[in-house]
MARDO-703777 format. One line per 2 residues: number of its first residue (from 1); their letters; for each residue x, y, z of N, C-alpha, C. Coordinates in steps of 0.05 Angstrom, whole numbers, padded with zeros to 5 digits. Each point is the difference from the previous one (the first is absolute). Last residue first. Example, Ala and Ser with C-alpha at 12.3 -4.5 7.8 and 13.67 -1.06 7.14 Angstrom:
// residues 2
2> sa> 00257 -00045 00142 00016 00024 00001 -00015 00022 00014  00006 -00115 -00001 -00018 00024 00000 00018 00024 00000
//
This chain:
// residues 346
346> pa> 01766 01559 01207 00014 00005 -00026 -00015 00022 -00015  -00004 00002 00107 -00012 -00015 -00022 00015 00006 -00026
344> sr> 00053 00006 00093 -00022 00014 -00014 -00010 -00017 -00023  00044 -00033 00095 00005 00003 -00029 -00023 00014 -00012
342> ty> 00052 -00014 00104 -00025 00003 -00017 00008 00004 -00029  00042 -00045 00099 00005 00015 -00024 -00025 00001 -00017
340> ar> -00018 -00014 00101 00014 -00014 -00020 00006 00019 -00023  -00025 00000 00114 -00004 00012 -00026 00018 -00015 -00020
338> gp> -00003 -00016 00096 -00028 -00001 -00008 -00005 00012 -00028  00088 00032 00045 -00016 -00022 00010 -00029 00002 -00009
336> rr> 00067 00042 -00066 -00005 00005 00028 -00016 -00023 00010  00063 00034 -00092 -00015 -00020 00014 -00002 00007 00029
334> sr> 00006 00070 -00086 00016 -00013 00021 -00017 -00020 00016  -00027 00017 -00101 00001 00016 00025 00016 -00015 00021
332> lt> -00017 00004 -00115 00011 -00015 00023 00001 00019 00024  -00051 -00010 -00101 00006 00019 00022 00008 -00017 00024
330> il> -00005 -00012 -00114 -00001 -00013 00026 00008 00021 00021  -00038 -00006 -00109 00013 00016 00021 -00004 -00014 00027
328> cl> 00004 -00041 -00107 -00017 00010 00021 00017 00014 00021  -00002 -00049 -00107 00014 00018 00018 -00019 00010 00021
326> gg> -00038 -00086 -00041 00021 00016 -00012 00014 00017 00021  -00070 -00067 00016 -00009 00028 -00006 00021 00017 -00013
324> ya> 00013 -00095 00021 -00028 00003 -00008 -00007 00028 -00009  00086 -00027 00034 -00005 -00019 -00022 -00029 00003 -00010
322> si> 00060 00080 00042 -00020 -00020 00008 -00005 -00018 -00024  00082 00070 00034 -00013 -00012 -00023 -00019 -00022 00011
320> al> 00035 00095 00051 00005 -00029 -00004 -00016 -00009 -00024  00038 00093 00062 -00014 -00010 -00024 00007 -00029 -00003
318> al> -00005 00069 00091 00016 -00016 -00018 -00017 -00009 -00024  00008 00069 00096 -00014 -00006 -00024 00018 -00017 -00018
316> tt> -00009 00023 00111 00017 -00005 -00022 -00017 -00008 -00024  -00009 00052 00104 -00012 -00013 -00023 00020 -00003 -00023
314> pe> -00015 00026 00115 00018 -00002 -00023 -00013 -00017 -00022  -00057 00059 00070 00010 -00027 -00003 00018 -00002 -00025
312> pv> -00014 00089 00063 -00010 -00013 -00024 00013 -00028 -00003  -00017 00047 00095 00022 -00003 -00020 -00011 -00014 -00025
310> pp> -00065 00061 00064 00013 -00026 -00002 00023 00001 -00020  -00027 00089 00054 -00011 -00017 -00020 00015 -00026 -00002
308> pt> -00006 00054 00094 00014 00001 -00026 -00014 -00018 -00020  -00045 00053 00083 00008 -00027 -00007 00013 00001 -00027
306> wn> -00034 00072 00086 00012 -00006 -00026 00007 -00029 -00003  -00039 00057 00074 -00016 -00022 -00012 00012 -00008 -00027
304> sp> 00038 00071 00053 00000 -00024 00017 -00015 -00023 -00013  00050 00076 -00061 -00021 -00001 00020 00000 -00027 00014
302> iv> 00083 00058 -00044 -00015 -00025 -00006 -00021 -00004 00022  00042 00095 -00037 00000 -00018 00023 -00017 -00024 -00007
300> im> 00060 00070 -00064 -00027 -00009 00007 00003 -00020 00022  00059 00080 -00065 -00002 -00018 00023 -00029 -00008 00003
298> aq> 00079 00052 -00072 -00027 -00007 00006 00000 -00020 00023  00080 00042 -00025 -00016 00013 -00020 -00030 -00005 00004
296> ps> 00097 -00002 00064 -00025 -00011 -00007 -00015 00017 -00021  00102 -00009 00033 -00016 00020 -00013 -00026 -00013 -00010
294> ff> 00101 -00013 00050 -00027 -00010 00005 -00019 00021 -00009  00097 00010 00001 -00008 -00020 -00020 -00026 -00015 00008
292> st> 00039 00047 00082 00009 00005 -00027 -00008 -00023 -00019  -00055 00026 00090 00021 -00017 -00010 00007 00007 -00028
290> rp> -00058 00031 00098 00007 00007 -00028 00025 -00015 -00009  -00054 -00048 00078 00012 00026 -00004 00007 00004 -00030
288> ll> -00082 -00059 00038 00026 -00004 -00012 00013 00027 -00005  -00081 -00007 00050 00005 -00028 -00005 00028 -00006 -00011
286> ls> -00055 00078 00062 00021 -00003 -00020 00006 -00030 -00003  -00093 00051 00034 00020 -00020 00006 00020 -00002 -00023
284> te> -00083 00071 00042 00019 -00008 -00020 00020 -00020 00010  -00108 00040 00020 00025 -00008 00011 00018 -00012 -00022
282> gt> -00093 00031 -00007 00021 00015 -00012 00028 -00007 00012  -00093 -00037 00017 00013 00018 00019 00021 00018 -00012
280> sg> -00053 -00063 -00053 -00018 00010 00020 00012 00022 00017  00048 -00050 -00069 -00022 00015 -00013 -00020 00012 00020
278> di> 00108 -00022 00009 -00025 -00010 00009 -00023 00017 -00010  00098 -00015 -00046 -00016 00020 00014 -00027 -00012 00007
276> lt> 00107 -00031 -00030 -00028 -00008 00002 -00014 00021 00017  00096 -00003 -00065 -00015 00008 00024 -00028 -00010 -00002
274> lg> 00107 00002 -00046 -00025 -00014 -00001 -00015 00003 00026  00069 00076 -00013 00001 -00027 -00010 -00028 -00012 -00001
272> ds> 00038 00096 00017 00002 -00020 00022 00003 -00028 -00009  -00005 00076 -00061 00017 00010 00022 00003 -00021 00022
270> ad> -00055 -00015 -00078 00027 00003 -00008 00019 00010 00022  -00089 -00062 00007 00006 00028 00004 00030 00003 -00006
268> nv> -00079 -00074 -00022 00029 00003 00000 00007 00029 00000  -00091 -00055 00038 00012 00021 -00017 00030 -00003 00002
266> wi> -00105 -00043 00030 00028 -00007 -00004 00013 00020 -00019  -00093 -00005 00067 00013 00011 -00024 00029 -00007 00001
264> dg> -00102 -00040 00041 00026 00010 00006 00015 00007 -00026  -00088 -00043 00008 00000 00029 -00002 00027 00013 00007
262> he> -00024 -00095 -00006 -00007 00012 00026 -00002 00030 -00002  00026 -00055 -00074 -00027 -00007 00006 -00009 00011 00027
260> dv> 00079 00053 -00051 -00006 -00029 00004 -00029 -00003 00009  00060 00074 -00062 -00019 -00002 00022 -00009 -00029 00003
258> al> 00091 00057 -00043 -00020 -00021 -00002 -00017 00000 00024  00080 00063 -00063 -00015 -00005 00025 -00020 -00023 -00005
256> pa> 00104 00036 -00043 -00029 -00001 -00003 -00014 -00005 00027  00052 00069 00006 -00010 -00015 -00023 00014 -00027 -00001
254> ag> 00009 00100 00051 -00015 -00024 00007 -00011 -00013 -00025  00061 00081 00024 00004 -00020 -00021 -00015 -00026 00004
252> fl> -00006 00053 00082 00020 00008 -00019 00004 -00022 -00021  -00088 00035 00059 00019 -00022 -00002 00020 00006 -00022
250> sg> -00064 00067 00068 00007 -00011 -00026 00019 -00023 00003  -00082 00036 00070 00027 00005 -00010 00006 -00014 -00026
248> ak> -00071 -00041 00072 00005 00027 -00010 00029 00003 -00010  -00070 -00086 00009 00027 00008 00007 00005 00028 -00013
246> it> -00088 -00035 00003 00014 -00023 00011 00028 00007 00009  -00096 00058 -00012 00029 -00001 -00005 00012 -00024 00013
244> tn> -00101 00016 -00039 00014 -00005 00024 00030 -00002 -00006  -00101 00039 -00046 00028 -00007 -00002 00012 -00005 00027
242> vn> -00106 -00005 -00045 00018 00008 00022 00028 -00010 -00006  -00089 -00013 -00046 00016 00022 -00010 00019 00011 00022
240> te> -00063 -00078 -00001 -00004 00022 00018 00014 00026 -00009  00004 -00082 -00051 -00028 00001 00009 -00006 00025 00017
238> pn> 00089 -00024 -00034 -00018 00011 -00020 -00029 00002 00008  00095 00006 00056 -00024 -00017 -00001 -00020 00012 -00020
236> fr> 00113 00005 00013 -00025 00014 -00007 -00023 -00020 -00001  00108 00016 00040 -00020 -00020 -00006 -00027 00015 -00003
234> vi> 00111 00030 -00010 -00027 00005 00009 -00018 -00022 -00008  00110 00037 00011 -00017 -00022 -00008 -00027 00003 00013
232> gd> 00052 00090 -00016 00011 -00026 00007 -00018 -00022 -00011  -00008 00099 -00011 -00017 -00014 00020 00012 -00026 00009
230> vf> 00048 00056 -00063 -00011 00018 00020 -00014 -00016 00022  00039 -00042 -00079 00021 00012 00017 -00011 00017 00023
228> ny> -00058 -00083 -00038 00012 00023 -00012 00019 00013 00020  -00068 -00096 -00019 00024 00013 00012 00006 00026 -00015
226> ti> -00086 -00082 00022 00015 00018 -00018 00024 00012 00015  -00085 -00080 00002 00024 00009 00013 00016 00016 -00020
224> ld> -00109 -00035 00019 00021 00007 -00019 00024 00011 00015  -00076 -00074 00034 00009 00027 00002 00022 00005 -00021
222> dn> -00048 -00085 00020 -00006 00016 -00023 00006 00029 00003  00021 -00076 00059 -00027 00010 00005 -00008 00020 -00021
220> ps> 00087 -00041 -00003 -00020 -00021 00000 -00029 00009 00005  00067 00071 -00046 00002 -00017 00024 -00022 -00021 -00001
218> vg> 00052 00051 -00084 -00025 -00001 00015 00003 -00019 00023  00075 00066 -00058 -00015 -00025 00000 -00026 00002 00015
216> ll> 00068 00071 -00028 00015 -00023 00010 -00016 -00026 -00002  00009 00101 -00049 -00021 -00019 00007 00014 -00026 00008
214> st> 00033 00108 00002 00005 -00027 -00010 -00022 -00019 00010  00011 00113 -00019 -00010 -00022 00016 00005 -00027 -00013
212> fg> 00021 00087 -00040 00018 -00006 00022 -00009 -00023 00018  -00046 00041 -00079 00027 -00005 -00008 00019 -00008 00022
210> lq> -00086 00047 00032 00003 -00007 -00028 00030 -00004 -00007  -00048 -00019 00093 00015 00022 -00011 00008 -00007 -00028
208> aq> -00086 -00035 00063 00023 -00007 -00017 00013 00026 -00009  -00081 -00016 00058 00024 00015 00009 00025 -00007 -00017
206> py> -00093 -00038 -00015 -00002 00028 00008 00026 00015 00005  -00024 -00077 -00073 00009 -00002 00028 00004 00028 00010
204> qs> -00068 -00018 -00082 00027 00007 00008 00004 -00004 00030  -00060 -00048 -00083 -00004 00016 00024 00027 00005 00013
202> me> -00044 -00033 -00104 00021 00002 00020 -00009 00017 00023  -00036 -00064 -00093 -00006 00021 00019 00021 00000 00023
200> gt> -00010 -00063 -00077 00022 00020 00001 -00005 00022 00019  -00054 -00083 -00020 -00008 00026 -00010 00022 00020 -00003
198> ml> 00014 -00092 00030 -00020 -00002 -00020 -00007 00027 -00013  00063 -00011 00073 00011 -00011 -00025 -00021 -00002 -00022
196> di> 00012 00071 00082 -00018 -00021 -00007 00009 -00011 -00027  00062 00053 00076 -00012 -00001 -00026 -00018 -00024 -00004
194> rq> 00054 00073 00075 -00012 -00026 -00002 -00016 -00001 -00026  00091 00061 00025 -00028 -00002 -00008 -00009 -00029 00004
192> vg> 00087 00076 00020 -00011 -00027 00005 -00030 00000 -00005  00053 00076 -00052 00006 -00012 00026 -00013 -00028 00002
190> rf> 00001 00062 -00078 -00023 00001 00018 00006 -00011 00028  00063 00003 -00076 -00012 00027 00000 -00022 00002 00021
188> fe> 00050 -00083 -00012 00019 00022 00002 -00013 00027 00003  -00040 -00092 00040 00001 00012 -00027 00016 00026 00002
186> nv> -00021 -00096 00054 00014 00025 00005 00006 00012 -00027  -00080 -00071 00031 00021 00008 -00020 00012 00026 00010
184> yv> -00066 -00091 00034 00010 00027 00006 00024 00006 -00019  -00089 -00074 00009 00025 00008 -00014 00007 00029 00006
182> eg> -00059 -00091 00043 00001 00028 -00005 00027 00008 -00012  -00029 -00090 00031 00004 00007 -00028 -00001 00030 -00006
180> nv> -00006 -00044 00087 -00023 -00008 -00015 00002 00008 -00030  00070 00021 00062 -00007 -00028 00007 -00022 -00010 -00018
178> gi> 00058 00078 -00044 -00013 -00005 00026 -00007 -00029 00004  00081 00046 -00061 -00026 -00014 -00002 -00010 -00006 00028
176> av> 00070 00076 -00053 -00004 -00018 00022 -00028 -00012 -00001  00079 00059 -00066 -00027 -00012 00004 00001 -00018 00024
174> qr> 00059 00089 -00052 -00001 -00024 00017 -00029 -00009 00002  00021 00068 -00063 00027 -00005 00010 00002 -00025 00016
172> pv> -00066 00047 -00084 00002 -00016 00024 00029 -00006 00008  -00055 00075 -00059 00028 -00010 00002 00002 -00017 00025
170> fq> -00073 00056 -00071 00001 -00019 00023 00027 -00014 00000  -00053 00068 -00061 00023 00008 00016 00001 -00017 00025
168> np> -00093 -00009 -00037 00023 00010 -00014 00022 00008 00019  -00066 -00075 00036 -00003 00028 -00011 00025 00007 -00016
166> ip> -00036 -00102 00007 00015 00019 00017 -00004 00028 -00013  -00033 -00113 -00007 -00007 00028 -00005 00015 00018 00019
164> ip> 00042 -00093 -00030 -00019 00010 00020 -00006 00029 -00006  00034 -00086 -00068 00005 00027 00012 -00022 00007 00020
162> si> 00030 -00102 -00025 -00022 00020 -00005 00007 00026 00013  00042 -00102 -00036 00007 00024 00015 -00021 00022 -00007
160> tg> 00005 -00117 -00003 -00006 00026 -00012 00008 00023 00019  -00001 -00101 00011 00024 00011 -00014 -00004 00027 -00012
158> sa> -00059 -00061 00055 -00005 00003 -00028 00024 00010 -00016  00007 -00015 00094 -00015 -00023 -00010 -00005 00001 -00030
156> rd> 00042 00071 00049 00018 -00022 -00006 -00015 -00025 -00010  -00014 00109 -00004 -00016 -00023 00008 00016 -00025 -00008
154> fr> 00028 00105 00020 00008 -00024 -00015 -00016 -00023 00011  -00013 00113 -00003 -00003 -00025 00015 00007 -00023 -00018
152> af> 00033 00111 00003 -00016 -00021 -00013 -00001 -00025 00018  00050 00099 -00024 -00016 -00008 00023 -00021 -00020 -00010
150> vs> 00092 00064 -00036 -00015 -00025 -00001 -00015 -00003 00026  00055 00079 -00068 -00010 -00007 00026 -00018 -00024 -00002
148> dt> 00047 00051 -00072 00008 -00028 00007 -00010 -00008 00028  -00005 00088 -00049 -00019 -00019 -00011 00006 -00029 00009
146> gg> 00018 00095 00058 00009 -00014 -00024 -00019 -00021 -00008  -00039 00084 00054 00019 -00022 00004 00008 -00012 -00026
144> tw> -00037 00101 00035 -00003 -00021 -00020 00022 -00021 00006  -00057 00089 00050 00021 -00019 00000 -00004 -00021 -00022
142> vd> -00033 00107 00016 -00006 -00027 -00010 00024 -00017 00001  -00011 00097 00016 -00009 -00015 00023 -00006 -00029 -00007
140> gn> 00066 00049 -00061 -00018 00016 00016 -00007 -00015 00025  00046 -00061 -00046 -00007 00021 -00019 -00022 00017 00013
138> rs> 00081 -00079 00026 -00022 00017 00010 -00005 00022 -00021  00042 -00109 00002 00005 00029 -00004 -00024 00015 00010
136> as> 00056 -00105 -00004 -00024 00016 00008 00007 00029 -00005  00037 -00113 -00013 00002 00029 -00006 -00025 00014 00009
134> tt> 00015 -00095 00008 00028 00009 00001 00003 00030 -00007  -00083 -00061 00051 00009 00012 -00025 00029 00009 00003
132> qq> -00036 -00081 00060 -00003 00029 -00002 00012 00010 -00026  -00049 -00096 00024 00026 00012 -00008 -00004 00030 -00001
130> fl> -00051 -00103 00029 00000 00029 00000 00028 00010 -00007  -00075 -00091 00014 00024 00009 -00013 00000 00031 00000
128> ll> -00047 -00086 00056 -00004 00028 -00008 00026 00011 -00010  -00039 -00106 00006 00020 00019 00005 -00009 00028 -00009
126> dg> -00050 -00097 00040 00005 00017 -00023 00021 00021 00007  -00036 -00061 00065 00023 -00009 -00015 00006 00016 -00025
124> dp> -00068 00015 00070 -00008 -00023 -00016 00023 -00011 -00017  00009 00079 00058 -00006 -00024 00016 -00007 -00025 -00016
122> lm> 00066 00072 -00044 -00027 00002 00012 -00006 -00026 00014  00099 00046 -00023 -00018 -00022 -00004 -00026 00004 00015
120> sf> 00076 00067 -00052 -00009 -00008 00026 -00021 -00022 -00004  00087 00050 -00063 -00025 -00014 00005 -00006 -00002 00029
118> nv> 00061 00057 -00086 -00001 -00012 00027 -00026 -00014 00003  00064 00032 -00090 -00026 -00002 00013 00002 -00015 00027
116> gl> 00071 00018 -00069 -00004 00021 00020 -00027 -00002 00015  00001 -00054 -00085 00025 00014 00007 -00007 00022 00019
114> lp> -00059 -00066 -00046 00002 00003 00029 00025 00014 00009  -00071 -00009 -00093 00027 00001 00011 00000 00005 00030
112> ts> -00073 -00046 -00068 00001 00019 00022 00029 00000 00011  -00031 -00057 -00071 -00003 00027 -00010 00002 00021 00023
110> ap> 00000 -00096 00012 00026 00009 -00010 -00001 00029 -00010  -00061 -00042 00081 00000 00003 -00029 00026 00013 -00010
108> pt> 00012 -00051 00090 -00020 00020 -00008 00001 00002 -00031  00042 -00070 00069 -00003 00003 -00029 -00024 00019 -00006
106> lp> 00083 -00023 00081 -00028 -00002 -00006 -00004 00008 -00030  00095 -00041 00032 -00017 00024 -00003 -00029 -00007 -00003
104> as> 00072 -00058 00059 -00009 00002 -00028 -00018 00025 -00002  00077 -00056 00072 -00020 00020 -00006 -00007 -00001 -00030
102> tg> 00052 -00059 00090 -00005 00004 -00028 -00022 00020 -00004  00032 -00037 00085 00014 00024 -00009 -00003 00005 -00030
100> tr> -00039 -00069 00063 00020 -00008 -00019 00017 00024 -00009  -00070 00008 00065 00011 -00026 00007 00024 -00007 -00019
98> pn> -00054 00080 -00009 00021 00002 00020 00011 -00027 00009  -00041 00039 -00095 -00007 -00021 00019 00022 -00001 00022
96> lr> -00036 00084 -00067 00022 -00017 00010 -00010 -00021 00019  -00031 00073 -00086 -00010 -00015 00023 00022 -00021 00008
94> di> -00004 00102 -00059 00006 -00028 00003 -00012 -00012 00025  -00007 00085 -00078 -00007 -00006 00028 00003 -00030 00003
92> sd> 00049 00070 -00076 -00017 -00022 00008 -00006 00001 00030  00063 00054 -00058 -00026 00001 -00013 -00018 -00023 00009
90> lr> 00092 00017 00032 -00011 00027 -00005 -00028 00000 -00010  00025 -00081 00061 00015 00012 -00022 -00014 00026 -00007
88> gk> -00045 -00029 00078 00026 -00012 -00005 00016 00015 -00021  -00078 00010 00078 00006 00013 -00025 00028 -00008 -00008
86> fl> -00063 -00064 00061 00019 00022 00001 00002 00012 -00028  -00053 -00079 00071 -00002 00016 -00024 00020 00023 00002
84> is> -00009 -00101 00049 00009 00027 00002 -00003 00014 -00027  -00059 -00087 00044 00023 00008 -00016 00007 00029 00006
82> gd> -00077 -00047 00035 00024 00001 00017 00025 00006 -00015  -00093 -00002 -00034 00009 -00027 00005 00026 -00001 00017
80> vd> -00043 00083 -00026 -00020 -00016 00014 00009 -00028 00006  00076 00075 -00007 -00022 -00009 -00017 -00019 -00017 00016
78> ia> 00067 00081 00031 -00004 -00028 00003 -00025 -00008 -00015  00074 00082 -00020 -00027 -00006 00010 -00001 -00031 00003
76> ln> 00070 00092 -00028 -00003 -00027 00010 -00028 -00004 00010  00070 00073 -00062 -00027 -00008 00009 00001 -00029 00010
74> kp> 00078 00041 -00035 -00011 00022 00016 -00028 -00007 00011  00094 -00060 -00034 -00028 00006 -00002 -00010 00021 00019
72> ag> 00101 -00003 -00038 -00015 -00011 00022 -00030 00007 -00003  00080 -00020 -00077 -00015 00021 00014 -00016 -00012 00022
70> ll> 00024 -00071 -00058 00011 00026 -00009 -00016 00023 00012  00006 -00094 00053 -00012 00012 -00024 00015 00025 -00007
68> tp> 00021 -00100 00054 00002 00029 00001 -00011 00012 -00026  -00031 -00097 00046 00016 00014 -00021 00000 00030 00004
66> wp> -00011 -00059 00087 -00016 00004 -00024 00017 00015 -00020  00010 -00033 00100 00012 -00013 -00023 -00017 00002 -00026
64> ls> 00012 00070 00087 -00018 -00021 -00010 00012 -00011 -00025  00044 00050 00093 -00003 -00001 -00029 -00019 -00022 -00008
62> yl> -00002 00056 00095 00008 -00025 -00014 -00002 00004 -00030  00004 00058 00104 -00005 -00001 -00029 00010 -00026 -00012
60> qn> -00034 00022 00105 00021 -00008 -00018 -00009 00002 -00029  -00043 00003 00094 00012 00026 -00009 00023 -00005 -00019
58> ss> -00062 -00067 00040 00029 00000 00006 00014 00027 -00007  -00094 -00014 -00010 00005 -00016 00024 00029 -00001 00007
56> pd> -00035 00044 -00080 -00002 00016 00025 00005 -00016 00025  00037 -00008 -00103 -00014 -00017 00019 -00002 00015 00027
54> fk> 00014 00028 -00109 00007 00007 00028 -00018 -00017 00018  00038 -00012 -00108 -00022 00002 00019 00012 00008 00027
52> iw> 00023 00004 -00116 00009 -00006 00027 -00025 00001 00018  00035 00008 -00111 -00021 -00009 00018 00011 -00007 00027
50> gn> 00062 00063 -00053 -00021 -00016 -00012 -00022 -00007 00020  00080 00058 00013 00001 -00028 00009 -00022 -00018 -00012
48> ff> 00015 00098 -00015 00027 -00012 -00001 -00001 -00030 00005  -00081 00052 00000 00015 00008 -00024 00027 -00014 -00002
46> ds> -00089 -00043 00047 00022 00018 00007 00017 00006 -00025  -00099 -00039 00042 00013 00002 -00026 00022 00021 00003
44> il> -00054 -00062 00077 00012 00025 -00009 00012 -00004 -00028  -00071 -00042 00084 00012 -00005 -00026 00010 00026 -00012
42> ld> -00022 -00036 00103 -00001 00024 -00017 00015 -00006 -00026  -00053 -00070 00073 00025 00010 -00012 -00006 00026 -00016
40> gp> -00069 -00052 00043 00013 00019 00017 00026 00011 -00011  -00033 -00096 -00033 -00018 00022 00010 00015 00017 00020
38> al> 00063 -00048 -00069 -00019 -00009 00021 -00017 00023 00008  00076 -00037 -00085 -00015 00020 00015 -00018 -00013 00021
36> gt> 00096 -00043 -00037 -00025 00010 -00011 -00013 00021 00017  00088 -00040 00014 -00012 -00021 -00016 -00026 00009 -00014
34> at> 00088 00063 00025 -00024 -00012 00012 -00011 -00021 -00018  00103 00043 00014 -00022 -00006 -00018 -00022 -00014 00015
32> pl> 00078 00077 00032 -00007 -00028 -00001 -00024 -00005 -00018  00064 00084 -00021 -00022 -00009 00017 -00002 -00030 00000
30> nl> 00061 00089 -00028 00005 -00028 00002 -00020 -00012 00020  -00011 00090 -00066 00004 -00010 00027 00005 -00030 -00001
28> pa> 00026 00058 -00087 -00023 -00007 00016 00007 -00010 00028  00047 00067 -00074 00007 -00021 00019 -00024 -00007 00017
26> aa> -00004 00036 -00105 00004 00009 00027 00008 -00023 00018  -00035 00034 -00108 00019 -00017 00015 00004 00013 00027
24> ve> -00094 00013 -00048 00028 00009 -00003 00017 -00017 00017  -00106 00002 -00049 00018 -00010 00020 00028 00009 -00006
22> le> -00088 00056 -00029 00016 -00022 -00008 00019 -00008 00021  -00100 00048 00008 00029 00004 00002 00014 -00025 -00009
20> pa> -00102 00052 -00018 00015 -00024 00007 00030 00006 00000  -00068 00080 00023 00008 -00016 -00023 00016 -00024 00009
18> al> -00033 00073 00057 -00018 -00024 -00003 00009 -00018 -00022  00044 00083 00017 00003 -00017 00024 -00016 -00025 -00002
16> ct> -00009 00064 -00068 00027 -00013 -00001 00004 -00018 00024  -00079 00052 -00003 00000 -00021 -00020 00026 -00015 -00001
14> sl> -00007 00076 00056 -00017 -00022 00010 00000 -00024 -00019  00042 00079 -00029 00016 -00013 00021 -00015 -00024 00011
12> al> -00046 00053 -00062 00022 -00015 -00013 00017 -00014 00020  -00067 00057 00033 -00012 -00024 -00012 00022 -00017 -00013
10> ac> 00026 00083 00035 -00008 -00018 00022 -00011 -00026 -00011  00021 00068 -00061 00024 -00012 00011 -00006 -00020 00022
8> cw> -00071 00051 -00035 00010 -00019 -00020 00025 -00015 00009  -00035 00070 00053 -00017 -00024 00002 00009 -00021 -00021
6> ml> 00045 00083 00000 00005 -00014 00025 -00017 -00025 00002  -00011 00057 -00074 00025 -00014 -00002 00005 -00016 00026
4> sr> -00075 00056 -00003 -00004 -00023 -00018 00026 -00016 -00001  00003 00080 00047 -00015 -00020 00015 -00005 -00025 -00017
2> km> 00043 00073 -00039 00018 -00012 00020 -00015 -00022 00015  -00050 00051 -00062 00020 -00017 -00014 00018 -00015 00020
//
């Protein structure tokens, strides 16, 4: 009974920490404003300061002129067109144009609630949706998870969401996507697993400590990068089953973390500050000392080949009376060299 209560409390605490947070009044940092993003920047969703970025060339934080959202997004990803995907309002996944700062929700089926659901992006642009259950219990040797656990694929072309075959009592905590689309899941009861999205077949990461290993990401050469308090940050080669310690020891309050295209690890360590860890040598560089009212909730490094999406062309709709066709719709677009105003057919 005591053991059951301990595990239930651990799962409840994990769920609470993963739940969306509402924005609270605070004194944000007084930051200069950047004009936009550039390759190499660290994009940060901050609890107190909204959208900000860290420029590693100047070691400077900048505010981004984008609308502040209710609560800081916990998920960030770069879409195939260069837009920023994020878990926005409590029940939506949004796409943001970094040129304009405007965002709009994606449109999965209305019958699929996204409250508390996280996502990872697959190489083809589809989204892997996952949510850990909010309840669990132990009955003898049998674990039972709650009924609200989600693990599904969102096909954005068709707008459909398809459940992925998973075993009973499956509680996904974190997901990382490999270079070639391999899917790694940090599952509460089984530890880190690699899962086949077609069959649901899983193979376990050999040294995962159940409930204590964090899944950080995947390096450019497809190595899995994990962290736990005992082993520190470890790189695992799935082809050879060999673990290599990148940095031994624990990180104090290390959240969030991001792995860039070079395999280096960016982390906000609560005891030191914003830190860069070399993925090959484990060498640590302090980028920004610990600062009050700096509380990143999610981070992502803008890759070197990133190109922002185009600015949508301003469009004005007007109704006019045609002597021949009656009421018609006229679409006016901004005039540019070599282009004229266009009129839709009556």
